[in-house]
N, C-alpha and C positions, 0 to 999 in steps of 0.2 A: 070873420077873422081877417079876411084880406083887406078890409077897409081900415084896419088898425095900423097897417104898415104903409108908409109912404113909398111910392115907387122911386127908385133911384134913377137919376137922370143918366142919359147915355154918356155924357162927358165924364162922370164919375166912374162908371164902369170901364170906359175906354182908358182912363188914366190907370186904373188898377190892372187891366189887362196888359197895358204897355209895360208896367213895372214887372209883372210876372214874365212877360216875353223877354225883357232885357236880362232878367236873372237866369232864365233857362237857356238863353243863347250866349251867355257870357263864356269867355274862353277858359276861365278857371274851372267852371263847372264841367265843361267838356273834357278838360285834362284830368279832372278827378274821375269822371266816368270812364275814360280810357284806361286809367290806372287800375280801377276795379275790374274792368273787362279783362285786362291782361292778367291780373292776379287770379281771377276765376279760371281763365283758360289754362294757366300754368298749374293750378291746383288740380284741375280735372285731367290734365295730361300726365301728371305725376303718377297716377295709378297705372298708366300704360307703360311708361318708360322706367319707373322706379329709380330715378336718378335725380338728385338735386341739381346737378350741373346742367342736365338737359332741360329740366324744368325752368331753371333760371335763364337759360339761353332762349327758351320759348317766350318767357316773360319779356326779356329784353328785346327780342325781335318783334314781338307783337306790339309792344309799347312804342318802339321806334317807328314801326311801319304806320301805326295809327296816328301818331303825332305828326309824322310827315304828311300823311294824307289829309289831316285836319288843316295843317298850314297851307298846303297847296289848294285845297278847296276854299279856304278862307280868302286867300289871295285871288283866286280865280273868280269867286263870286263877288268880291268887293270891286273888282275892275269892271264888272258888267254895268252898263248904263241903266238907269231907272226907267 
């Protein structure tokens, strides 16, 4: 059965992996992940505080903190020499 399929060349696989790596490391995907992380955190803390105001404050604080951390890390890692 293995003889029926041609082996894919390394350049083809490398190109596909680069495309996937670029998508997973894109800034928009990270921002969407941070949004859902903050949303999940605020939903889980709603059971403890039982207040929409505190839950929205936790969402805003977590989202702002994570976005600032992402921007700082992106700037810090981009300035590093190869």
